[in-house]
Every structure is written in structure tokens, then in C-alpha cells.
C-alpha positions in Angstrom: -0.2 -0.1 -0.1 1.0 3.5 -0.7 2.5 5.6 2.3 0.3 8.5 2.6 1.6 9.0 6.3 3.4 12.4 5.5 0.7 13.9 3.3 -0.4 17.0 4.9 -4.3 17.2 5.1 -5.7 20.6 3.5 -6.7 23.3 5.9 -10.4 23.6 6.9 -11.8 26.5 5.2 -13.8 29.2 7.1 -16.9 30.0 6.5 -18.2 34.1 7.3 -21.9 35.0 7.4 -23.1 38.3 6.7 -23.0 39.3 10.2 -19.3 38.3 10.5 -18.6 40.5 7.3 -20.7 43.3 9.0 -18.5 43.1 12.1 -15.1 42.8 10.5 -15.4 45.6 7.6 -14.6 49.3 7.5 -14.5 52.0 5.4 -10.9 52.8 5.6 -9.6 49.4 5.4 -11.7 48.4 2.4 -10.2 51.4 0.3 -6.7 50.9 1.7 -7.1 47.1 0.5 -8.3 48.1 -2.9 -5.6 51.1 -3.0 -2.9 48.6 -2.8 -4.4 46.2 -5.3 -5.1 48.7 -7.7 -1.8 50.1 -7.9 -0.2 46.5 -8.4 0.1 45.1 -12.1 -3.1 43.5 -13.2 -3.7 42.0 -16.6 -6.8 41.5 -18.3 -6.5 37.8 -18.1 -6.3 38.2 -14.2 -10.0 39.7 -14.3 -11.9 38.2 -17.0 -15.2 39.4 -18.0 -18.4 38.2 -16.1 -20.5 35.4 -17.2 -24.2 35.0 -16.9 -26.5 31.7 -17.2 -30.0 32.7 -17.7 -33.3 30.9 -17.5 -36.9 31.6 -17.4 -37.1 34.5 -15.2 -33.8 33.2 -13.2 -30.0 33.8 -13.7 -26.6 32.8 -12.6 -23.6 35.4 -12.7 -19.9 34.6 -12.1 -17.4 37.0 -11.7 -13.7 35.8 -11.0 -10.3 37.2 -10.3 -6.9 36.2 -9.4 -5.7 38.8 -6.8 -2.5 40.8 -7.6 -1.0 40.4 -4.2 -0.1 36.6 -4.7 -2.6 35.2 -2.1 -5.7 34.3 -3.2 -8.1 33.7 -6.4 -11.7 33.7 -6.1 -15.2 33.8 -7.6 -18.6 35.4 -6.9 -21.5 34.1 -7.8 -24.6 35.8 -7.7 -27.9 33.6 -8.0 -31.2 35.7 -8.8 -35.0 35.0 -9.3 -36.3 38.2 -10.6 -40.0 36.9 -10.4 -39.5 36.2 -6.7 -37.2 39.1 -6.3 -34.7 36.9 -4.6 -31.0 37.1 -5.0 -27.9 35.0 -3.0 -24.3 36.0 -3.2 -21.5 33.7 -2.5 -17.7 34.1 -2.7 -14.9 31.5 -2.5 -11.4 32.0 -2.1 -8.5 29.6 -2.7 -5.0 29.6 -2.0 -3.0 30.5 -5.3 -0.3 28.2 -4.5 -2.0 25.0 -3.0 -5.2 25.6 -4.6 -6.6 24.9 -1.3 -10.4 26.1 -0.5 -9.6 29.0 2.2 -13.1 30.6 2.7 -16.3 30.9 1.6 -18.1 34.1 2.4 -21.6 35.6 2.2 -21.2 38.1 -0.4 -24.5 40.2 -0.3 -22.7 43.0 2.1 -19.1 42.7 0.2 -21.0 43.9 -3.1 -21.9 47.1 -1.3 -18.6 47.5 0.4 -16.5 47.1 -2.5 -18.7 49.3 -4.8 -18.4 52.4 -2.4 -14.8 51.7 -1.6 -13.6 51.8 -5.0 -15.9 54.9 -5.8 -14.1 56.4 -2.8 -10.6 55.4 -3.8 -11.6 57.1 -7.5 -12.5 60.3 -5.7 -9.3 60.3 -3.6 -7.2 60.0 -6.8 -9.2 62.3 -9.0 -10.7 65.2 -6.7 -9.0 68.3 -5.3 -7.2 67.9 -1.9 -9.5 69.9 0.1 -12.5 69.8 1.8 -15.1 68.5 -0.8 -18.6 69.9 -1.6 -20.4 66.8 -2.7 -23.5 66.2 -4.5 -25.6 63.2 -4.3 -28.3 61.9 -6.8 -30.2 59.0 -5.3 -31.0 58.0 -1.6 -30.6 54.1 -1.8 -28.3 52.0 -0.1 -25.8 52.5 -2.8 -25.9 56.1 -2.5 -25.8 56.1 1.3 -22.8 53.8 1.2 -20.8 56.0 -1.2 -21.2 59.1 1.2 -20.4 57.4 4.0 -17.5 55.5 2.8 -16.1 59.1 1.4 -17.0 60.7 4.4 -14.6 58.1 6.3 -11.5 58.6 4.0 -11.8 62.2 3.1 -12.9 65.6 4.8 -16.3 66.7 3.4 -17.2 70.2 3.7 -20.9 70.0 2.8 -23.5 67.6 0.9 -26.6 68.0 -0.8 -28.9 65.2 -2.0 -31.3 64.8 -4.5 -34.0 62.3 -5.0 -37.5 62.1 -6.5 -39.3 61.1 -3.4 -39.2 64.0 -0.9 -39.4 61.5 1.9 -36.4 59.5 0.7 -34.3 62.4 0.0 -35.1 63.9 3.7 -34.5 60.6 5.5 -31.3 60.1 3.6 -30.1 63.6 4.9 -31.5 63.1 8.4 -29.0 60.1 8.5 -26.1 62.3 8.4 -27.0 65.4 9.9 -25.1 64.5 13.2 -21.6 64.4 11.6 -22.1 66.5 8.3 -23.5 69.8 6.8 -26.5 68.2 4.7 -29.5 69.4 3.2 -32.2 67.6 0.8 -32.8 69.3 -2.5 -35.6 69.5 -4.9 -33.9 69.7 -7.8 -30.6 67.7 -9.2 -29.4 70.7 -11.2 -29.4 73.0 -8.0 -26.6 70.6 -6.1 -24.5 70.2 -8.9 -23.5 73.5 -10.0 -21.5 74.3 -6.9 -19.9 70.8 -6.5 -16.5 69.4 -6.2 -17.6 65.7 -6.6 -21.3 64.5 -8.1 -22.2 61.1 -6.9 -24.9 59.3 -8.9 -26.3 56.3 -7.5 -30.0 56.4 -9.3 -31.7 55.8 -12.0 -35.0 57.1 -13.4 -38.1 54.9 -13.9 -38.0 55.2 -17.5 -34.1 55.0 -17.6 -33.7 58.3 -18.8 -30.6 60.1 -17.5 -30.5 61.6 -14.0 -27.6 63.8 -14.9 -27.3 66.4 -17.4 -23.7 67.4 -18.6 -24.9 71.0 -19.1 -25.2 71.5 -15.4 -21.6 70.2 -14.8 -19.4 73.0 -13.4 -15.6 73.3 -14.3 -13.3 70.7 -12.5 -15.9 68.5 -11.2 -15.4 64.8 -10.4 -18.5 62.8 -11.5 -19.0 59.2 -10.2 -21.6 56.9 -11.9 -22.4 53.9 -9.9 -26.0 53.1 -11.0 -26.2 52.2 -14.6 -24.2 48.6 -15.3 -26.3 47.3 -18.1 -27.1 48.2 -21.7 -30.7 48.9 -21.1 -29.7 51.4 -18.1 -29.3 54.9 -18.1 -27.8 57.2 -15.2 -25.8 60.4 -17.3 -26.6 61.8 -20.4 -24.3 61.9 -23.4 -23.2 65.4 -22.9 -21.5 64.5 -19.5 -19.7 61.6 -21.6 -18.4 64.3 -24.3 -17.7 66.8 -21.5 -15.4 64.3 -19.6 -11.8 64.7 -20.2 -11.1 61.4 -18.8 -13.7 58.6 -18.2 -12.0 56.1 -15.7 -13.4 52.7 -15.6 -12.9 49.8 -13.1 -13.6 47.4 -16.3 -13.0 49.4 -19.3 -14.2 46.9 -22.0 -17.6 46.5 -20.2 -18.4 50.2 -19.7 -17.8 50.7 -23.1 -19.9 48.1 -24.5 -22.2 47.1 -21.8 -23.5 50.0 -20.2 -26.3 52.3 -21.4 -24.7 55.4 -21.1 -21.8 54.6 -23.0 -23.8 53.0 -25.8 -25.9 55.8 -26.2 -22.9 58.4 -26.2 -21.1 56.2 -29.0 -24.4 56.6 -31.1 -24.6 60.1 -30.5 -21.0 60.3 -31.9 -18.9 60.9 -28.8 -15.3 58.9 -29.4 -14.6 57.2 -25.9 -11.5 55.1 -26.8 -9.1 58.2 -26.7 -10.7 59.0 -23.0 -11.5 55.7 -21.5 -8.9 54.5 -19.3 -8.6 51.6 -16.7 -8.5 52.6 -12.7 -5.3 50.5 -12.3 -3.9 53.1 -14.7 -4.9 56.0 -12.5 -3.9 54.0 -9.2 -0.4 53.3 -10.6 0.2 56.9 -11.3 0.7 56.0 -15.1 -2.0 58.4 -16.2 -3.0 61.7 -15.3 -6.7 62.3 -15.6 -6.6 66.2 -16.1 -4.2 68.3 -17.8 -5.9 71.5 -16.2 -8.0 72.4 -13.1 -11.1 73.0 -15.0 -11.6 69.5 -17.0 -14.3 67.3 -15.9 -13.4 63.9 -15.2 -16.1 60.9 -14.8 -15.4 57.4 -12.6 -17.9 55.0 -14.5 -18.3 51.7 -12.6 -19.8 48.1 -13.4 -18.1 46.3 -10.6 -15.5 44.0 -10.7 -14.6 40.7 -9.3 -10.9 42.3 -8.5 -12.7 44.4 -6.0 -14.9 41.6 -4.6 -11.9 39.0 -3.8 -9.6 41.8 -2.5 -12.4 42.8 -0.1 -12.9 39.1 0.6 -9.2 38.4 1.1 -9.0 41.2 3.8 -12.2 39.9 5.8 -10.6 36.8 5.9 -7.3 37.9 7.1 -9.5 39.9 10.2 -11.3 36.9 10.6 -8.5 34.6 11.4 -6.6 37.5 13.4 -10.0 37.6 15.5 -11.2 34.3 15.7 -14.2 35.0 13.7 -16.5 32.5 11.2 -17.1 29.0 11.4 -14.5 26.2 10.2 -16.5 24.2 7.9 -16.4 20.2 9.0 -15.2 19.3 5.4 -13.3 20.5 2.5 -12.1 19.7 -0.9 -9.0 18.3 -1.5 -6.5 19.5 -4.2 -5.6 17.0 -6.6 -2.6 16.2 -8.8 -3.3 17.1 -12.3 
């Protein structure tokens, strides 16, 4: 019989629940982890396009990435039933060297963490180094997270919020009043005109753009988080045209799979010369502005790199703090 006495058993994987994620995460650490990852060399092969399997009213999306720090590779799965209005999120992390399964993580909260933290990273790299005047269009959880995260890593002088429902925008503002000079406004144009940063995290019911490029003041930084599919709209063609530089977390997907870019291309806006990767900005290999008056736009569709990097951070913290549940069994890597 073969002697397997010296074969090392794989480590047991850790499961992190949504409650674990909530207790382990904080905004500055999430932004710092992403800043480190985006400043490292990241090839397209390390972050391939997302894939989606579709059925009748159901879909399963997969986003995979290899972390540039040499630690893990992972995948986020999103299972959705649109008729039942239900979705589940699962992130798996594997050791890059041993291929052992290291963790399974409830990815629901991670999605919100990585979207807001990457947006805050983009603002940190793009916006002027002074207390910021921020305009927020939208009052849902993405808008809330984006402003909350930005306040954690940058000094915000004031914020103004608009959403179509008065009660929603007042509730949004009330949630920040203890720590921030903030008010709700009854039109988006009024809050944009003197802003340093405009955060868009909303779409209209008829998918018409909620931000008009004609409103934008010189030197503003626009963050667009709410339109990630071809049928969705958030910013108009003039916004895309006026932007001297469009920073994208996934440039090819932004260019070809978002309604804003598709509409701009149809209107004759040439995106190829101004669309650049967030990795290039974070690494310092490009300058988004040539003059202080130029408008820049960060356009996000979400990336598996963000999910995997945040998941790595959570796993490291869980191991340090003794959180999570060790799974009773695991998969065993095999020789290939």
C-alpha cells in the first residue's frame, strides 16, 4: 500500500456569514486594500469578463479574479430569481499556491462594500485635495454607502442630496446630520452647480438620464454607480462628451455593456481616446486632468477584483479575531 503518512491534509475552510462581514469591515480598511491592489500590475487575464447563465426569470452570474498580491484567487456567484425578487451572493477564495479552498463568504454585504470603497478610491485620486462639496443624486443604499465611505476617507465640507421622493431624500439627509452639513434639495441641477464631486447612484423609472452634462461646473469629478447594463441609463451623452477622461473599473464592459456609453457612442462621442482603466490611474501611469478645469468621470460596473480583494481582507481579519465558522469538511486538491 502507498505510504500517505506524510501527506499534509488540507486546511479547513472558514465560512463567514453576513453578520461576520458586518463586524469585520470598515471603510478605511476597504479603501486601503483596494488602493494597494489597484496600484499593482493587473492584467486583463487576471480579471476576465463576467459570465451569466439565464433561464426563465432566473440567472446565475459569475465573476472571477486572481488577486495581484499573490495570496488568493476567487469567484463571486450571484443567483437571482427576478420573479420572486430574491438573490444570493457567495464568494469563494482559493490559495494561489496550494489551490486549497480557504473561505466561503456571504457576498451580499461585500458587493456594497466594494462598490462604495472603489468609488471613494477614485474620488481620492481624482478630486482636489481640499474639503469637498458633494452632490448626491439618489437616496438608496448605494448612495448612502458611497457618501458614508467618502466621509470616512476624505474631509467633506458639505453635502446636498436629491431624489425624486421628498421623504426619501429627507430621510437620507437626516441619517448624516449629526456628523455632516447636509440638506435635501428639490432639483438635481441646483445641487450639482457648485459641487466638487457628484455621486450618481440612481436611475429614473423610464431609464432617462438623471444627470445632465450641461449642469456640470468646471473641474468637477463625477461618479456614476447606478447604470451597469445596456438597458440602463444614468448620465447623459453630454456628460460623457464633456469628460476629459473617463476612468473605468472594467473599461471594455463600460464601453460596450452600459447604456450610458452605448448612447454616447451612438451620438458620436469618441470614447476610445478618453477611456482608461482605474489600475492605470492608481499606479500613477496616467494623469486624468491636464488642467484644474477639466471634468472627469469615474464609471463603475463592478469588478471581481474588488470582490476578491475585499474578501481577502475580511478573511485575514477573521483569522486574527477568531471569527467565522470552520467548515467540518473541505475539498482536497488533486494532482493534475
